[in-house]
C-alpha positions in Angstrom: -21.6 -39.5 -169.9 -23.3 -37.7 -172.5 -24.9 -38.4 -175.9 -23.9 -37.6 -179.3 -25.9 -34.1 -179.1 -23.9 -33.3 -175.9 -26.8 -33.6 -174.0 -26.4 -35.4 -170.0 -27.4 -39.2 -170.1 -25.9 -40.6 -167.1 -23.5 -40.3 -164.2 -20.7 -42.8 -164.2 -18.2 -43.9 -162.0 -14.9 -44.7 -162.9 -14.0 -48.2 -161.3 -10.4 -49.1 -162.9 -7.8 -47.2 -165.0 -4.7 -48.8 -166.4 -2.2 -47.7 -168.6 -1.0 -50.8 -170.9 0.9 -50.8 -174.3 -1.6 -50.7 -177.4 -0.3 -54.5 -178.1 -1.0 -55.5 -173.9 -5.2 -55.0 -174.8 -6.9 -58.2 -174.4 -9.8 -59.5 -175.8 -11.8 -59.5 -172.1 -11.5 -55.8 -172.8 -12.4 -55.3 -176.3 -15.7 -57.5 -175.3 -16.2 -55.4 -172.4 -16.1 -52.1 -174.0 -19.3 -53.1 -175.6 -18.9 -51.8 -179.0 -19.5 -55.3 -181.0 -15.9 -56.2 -181.2 -15.3 -60.3 -181.3 -11.5 -59.9 -181.7 -8.6 -57.5 -180.4 -7.8 -57.5 -184.1 -11.3 -55.8 -184.9 -11.0 -53.5 -182.2 -7.3 -52.0 -182.8 -7.8 -51.8 -186.4 -11.2 -49.6 -186.2 -9.3 -47.5 -183.4 -6.6 -47.2 -185.5 -8.8 -46.0 -188.3 -10.1 -43.3 -185.6 -6.5 -42.4 -184.4 -5.0 -42.1 -187.9 -8.1 -39.7 -189.1 -7.3 -36.4 -190.5 -9.4 -35.1 -187.8 -7.6 -36.7 -185.0 -4.1 -35.6 -186.5 -5.4 -32.1 -186.8 -6.5 -32.2 -183.7 -3.1 -33.2 -182.3 -1.2 -31.0 -184.2 0.4 -33.7 -185.9 -0.1 -34.5 -189.4 2.4 -37.9 -189.1 0.8 -38.9 -186.0 0.3 -42.7 -185.9 0.2 -45.6 -183.5 2.5 -48.9 -182.9 2.6 -51.9 -180.6 4.4 -49.7 -177.6 1.9 -46.9 -177.6 0.2 -46.5 -174.4 -3.3 -47.3 -174.5 -5.5 -46.0 -171.4 -8.0 -48.4 -170.0 -10.8 -47.3 -167.8 -14.0 -49.0 -166.6 -16.9 -47.7 -165.0 -20.2 -48.3 -164.0 -23.3 -46.2 -164.5 -24.5 -45.0 -161.0 -27.5 -42.6 -162.7 -29.3 -42.9 -165.6 -30.5 -39.0 -166.2 -34.0 -38.8 -168.6 -33.9 -36.9 -171.6 -35.6 -33.6 -171.7 -38.8 -33.2 -173.5 
């Protein structure tokens, strides 16, 4: 795992991967994500804002990219196995 400066901060182990349709993302997952979302609606709105951004559409090479209820979502769970100390 890296921080926003692309510096390593932790080693993680993936414990679960599921592919579900976007409308199947549940409250348990949104709460466990740990980003402060308290409803699935808020989680989805914030994520859609990112997915529909000009930067994402440019990265995908599709200026009309959009998601909908049936769009596949990859849900991952992981655990931190090692925390790395930031270098001075």
